[in-house]
N, C-alpha and C positions, 0 to 999 in steps of 0.2 A: 592507218593508225596502228601503231605497233604496241601491243599489250605485253606487259611483263608477265611471263608465265612462271617466274620463280616464286616460291612461297616466301612469305615474310615470316620470320621467326623472331620471337621475343623471349627473353628470359623472364618467365612468369613468377619466379620465386620471390623477388622483392615485392611484387604486387600482392602475392598471396600472403606473405609475412605481414605486410601493412594491413591487409583486410583482417587477418587473424588478430592483430593487436587492437584494431578498431572494434572488432566483435567482442573481444575480451573486456575492453573498457565499457562498451555499451551494456554487456551482461552484468558487470559489476555495478554500474549505475542503476540498472533496473532492479537488481537485488537490494541495493540500498534503499531505493524508493519503496519497494515492497515491504521491507522491514519497518520503515518509517510509517507507512500506511497501517501496518498491523499494530504498531504501538499507539498510533492515534485512535484507532478503533477500540483498542483495549481501554484507553483513557476515557473515551466517550462512554463506553459501556459501564465503566466504574462510576462515572459521574451520574449517569442515568439511574443506576441502581441506588446510589446515594440519594438522589432526588426523589425517587419512588418511595424509599424508606422514610424520608422526611415528610413527604406528602401524607403517607399512611399515619405517621405519628401525629401530624397536625389534625387529620380527620378524626383520629381517636380522641385527641384533646377536645376538639369541638363537640364530639358526641358526648364526652364526659361532662362537659360544661352544660350541655342541654339536658343531661340526666339520662341519656340513653347510650350506655357504653357499648362499644363494639367488641370489647375484649371479653373473653370467656370468664 
């Protein structure tokens, strides 16, 4: 059995360039997903704050109707 002892050479530059492009695209997609997630979190937090304010207002109204105000 005769083995080829010559090294196999390949021009790696096209592969490296393709990997670089894929990495840049994946990075961009990840950044877009993170920005979207941050925006969704901010919207949820604002809604939760609004709901908490509305609940507190309703509790105050109930207390006033019962004659025991919670406001100073």
